[in-house]
C-alpha positions as CSV (number, residue, x, y, z in Angstrom):
1,M,-2.1,-2.9,-3.3
2,A,-2.2,0.1,-1.5
3,D,-2.9,-0.2,2.3
4,L,-6.1,0.4,2.9
5,S,-5.3,3.5,5.4
6,Q,-3.2,5.5,3.7
7,K,-5.2,5.4,0.7
8,A,-7.4,6.7,2.3
9,D,-5.5,9.2,3.9
10,V,-4.2,10.6,0.4
11,L,-7.8,10.7,-0.7
12,E,-8.9,12.8,2.3
13,H,-5.6,14.9,1.3
14,L,-6.8,15.2,-2.2
15,K,-10.3,16.3,-1.0
16,K,-9.0,18.8,1.2
17,H,-6.5,20.2,-0.7
18,G,-6.8,19.2,-3.3
19,K,-3.4,17.8,-5.1
20,I,-0.3,16.1,-3.2
21,T,3.4,15.2,-3.5
22,S,4.9,11.9,-2.8
23,M,7.2,14.4,-0.4
24,E,3.8,15.2,1.3
25,A,2.7,11.5,1.6
26,I,5.3,10.5,3.1
27,K,5.8,12.5,5.6
28,N,1.9,13.5,6.9
29,Y,0.9,9.6,6.4
30,G,4.1,7.2,5.7
31,A,3.3,6.1,2.4
32,T,6.5,5.7,0.3
33,R,4.6,4.7,-2.8
34,L,2.6,6.9,-3.3
35,S,2.2,6.2,-7.1
36,A,0.7,2.8,-6.2
37,I,-2.0,4.9,-4.5
38,I,-2.5,7.0,-7.3
39,Y,-3.3,4.2,-9.3
40,D,-5.5,2.5,-7.5
41,L,-7.7,5.4,-7.0
42,R,-7.9,5.7,-10.3
43,H,-8.4,2.4,-11.9
44,K,-10.0,0.4,-8.9
45,D,-12.0,3.7,-7.2
46,G,-12.9,5.9,-10.4
47,Y,-11.5,9.1,-9.2
48,D,-10.5,11.5,-11.8
49,I,-6.4,12.7,-10.4
50,A,-4.4,14.3,-12.8
51,T,-0.5,14.5,-13.4
52,N,1.7,17.6,-13.4
53,T,5.5,17.7,-13.6
54,I,6.8,20.3,-11.0
55,A,10.4,21.9,-10.6
56,V,11.5,21.7,-7.3
57,K,15.4,21.9,-5.9
58,N,16.6,19.0,-4.2
59,R,17.9,19.2,-0.6
60,Y,21.6,20.0,-2.7
61,G,20.1,22.9,-4.9
62,H,19.5,21.5,-8.1
63,I,15.9,21.5,-9.8
64,S,14.1,18.2,-10.0
65,N,11.2,16.9,-11.7
66,I,8.8,15.8,-9.4
67,A,4.7,14.4,-9.9
68,E,2.7,16.4,-8.1
69,Y,-1.3,14.9,-8.0
70,S,-4.0,16.9,-8.2
71,L,-8.2,15.5,-7.9
72,V,-10.4,16.6,-11.0
73,N,-13.8,17.9,-10.3
C-alpha cells in the first residue's frame, strides 16, 4: 500500500501540474514506488490516469524510455 502522504502529494502534483514522472516523485516527495501510488489512485480511488512513454537522456547521455503519468480530466 502506498504511503498516504505520498499518495496525497502525488495526487496534488497531478492536479496542479497535470503530469508526473518517477524522477519528479522521488526528488519532490521521496516516493520511490510511483507505479504503486498510481495503481492505488486508479483502482482504489477511481482516478483516470493515463500512462505515456517518453524518451529522456540518462546521466550517461543514452536515451531511456520512462513512464509519464497524467491526470485525465
